[in-house]
C-alpha positions in Angstrom: -110.9 -25.7 -53.0 -109.8 -29.3 -53.5 -107.1 -30.2 -56.0 -106.5 -33.8 -56.9 -103.6 -34.8 -58.9 -102.1 -38.1 -60.0 -98.8 -38.9 -58.3 -96.6 -41.9 -58.0 -96.1 -43.3 -54.5 -92.4 -42.8 -55.2 -93.0 -39.1 -55.2 -95.6 -39.0 -52.4 -94.3 -37.1 -49.4 -95.7 -39.3 -46.6 -95.3 -38.3 -43.0 -94.9 -39.9 -39.6 -95.8 -43.6 -39.6 -97.0 -43.4 -43.1 -93.5 -42.5 -44.3 -92.1 -45.6 -42.5 -94.6 -47.9 -44.2 -94.1 -46.3 -47.6 -90.3 -46.7 -47.3 -90.7 -50.3 -46.4 -93.0 -50.8 -49.4 -90.4 -49.1 -51.6 -87.5 -51.2 -50.2 -89.5 -54.4 -50.8 -90.1 -53.3 -54.5 -93.9 -53.4 -54.1 -94.8 -49.8 -55.0 -96.4 -50.7 -58.3 -98.5 -53.4 -56.6 -99.7 -50.9 -53.9 -100.5 -48.3 -56.5 -102.6 -50.8 -58.5 -104.4 -52.0 -55.4 -105.2 -48.4 -54.3 -106.4 -47.5 -57.8 -108.8 -50.5 -57.7 -110.0 -49.8 -54.2 -110.3 -46.0 -54.6 -111.2 -45.3 -58.3 -112.1 -41.7 -57.4 -108.7 -41.2 -55.7 -107.6 -40.3 -52.2 -106.6 -37.1 -50.5 -103.0 -37.0 -49.2 -104.3 -37.4 -45.7 -106.4 -40.4 -46.5 -103.5 -42.0 -48.3 -101.1 -41.3 -45.4 -103.7 -42.6 -42.9 -103.8 -45.9 -44.8 -100.1 -46.2 -44.8 -99.8 -45.2 -41.2 -102.8 -46.9 -39.5 -103.3 -49.8 -41.8 -99.7 -50.8 -42.1 -100.3 -54.5 -41.2 -103.0 -54.7 -43.9 -100.7 -53.1 -46.4 -97.8 -55.5 -45.6 -100.1 -58.5 -45.5 -101.7 -57.6 -48.8 -98.4 -57.1 -50.5 -96.7 -60.1 -48.9 -94.3 -58.1 -46.8 -93.5 -59.5 -43.4 -94.2 -57.3 -40.3 -91.6 -56.5 -37.7 -93.5 -58.8 -35.2 -93.5 -61.7 -37.7 -89.7 -61.3 -38.1 -89.2 -61.2 -34.3 -91.4 -64.3 -33.9 -89.3 -66.2 -36.4 -86.1 -65.2 -34.6 -87.6 -66.4 -31.3 -88.6 -69.7 -32.9 -85.1 -70.1 -34.4 -83.5 -69.3 -31.0 -85.6 -72.0 -29.4 -84.4 -74.5 -32.1 -80.8 -73.6 -31.3 -81.4 -74.3 -27.6 -83.0 -77.6 -28.5 -80.0 -78.6 -30.7 -77.6 -77.7 -27.9 -79.6 -79.6 -25.3 -79.7 -82.7 -27.5 -76.0 -82.4 -28.3 -75.1 -82.0 -24.6 -77.2 -85.1 -23.7 -75.7 -87.2 -26.5 -72.2 -86.1 -26.0 -72.1 -86.5 -22.2 -69.0 -88.4 -21.1 -67.3 -88.0 -24.5 -63.8 -86.6 -24.9 -63.3 -83.2 -26.6 -62.3 -84.9 -29.8 -65.4 -87.2 -29.8 -67.6 -84.2 -29.2 -66.0 -82.3 -32.1 -66.5 -85.3 -34.4 -70.1 -85.6 -33.3 -70.7 -81.9 -33.8 -69.1 -81.7 -37.2 -70.4 -85.0 -38.7 -73.9 -85.2 -37.5 -76.2 -83.0 -39.6 -78.5 -82.5 -36.7 -75.9 -80.5 -34.8 -73.2 -78.4 -36.4 -74.7 -78.0 -39.9 -78.2 -77.2 -38.6 -76.8 -74.9 -35.9 -74.8 -72.9 -38.5 -77.7 -72.8 -40.9 -80.0 -71.4 -38.2 -77.4 -68.9 -37.0 -77.1 -67.6 -40.6 -80.8 -67.3 -40.9 -81.0 -65.3 -37.6 -78.3 -62.9 -38.8 -80.2 -62.4 -42.0 -83.4 -61.7 -40.1 -81.6 -59.3 -37.7 -80.3 -57.3 -40.8 -83.9 -57.2 -42.0 -85.0 -55.7 -38.7 -82.3 -53.1 -39.0 -84.0 -51.9 -42.1 -87.2 -51.2 -40.1 
């Protein structure tokens, strides 16, 4: 016998990888969007296994559809930002070669291409690392 019932995703007891995806959707505040999307795609409903399989094995599709970044996208942005930091340091080292410590400090603090950009990028990386911690 099959019993279908209407349940909110907030109350759905997902398991394994499905639970991870559902928690990420909840944390992103996208539950209602996912429920609406699933209602439209599956007007006859889903079994609990079918729903969990979507959450577990189609997680990239779920994230992309809901506008939630994947772990690999976050890591890719971190890598790109680290490359930018390396470029800033390389440029600064080239430009400041032969300068005194005081001249280097002035260059770093008053040139927006160095200190300010560097700090902005560092803050963004820290924010992204915290986002990864929530995975």
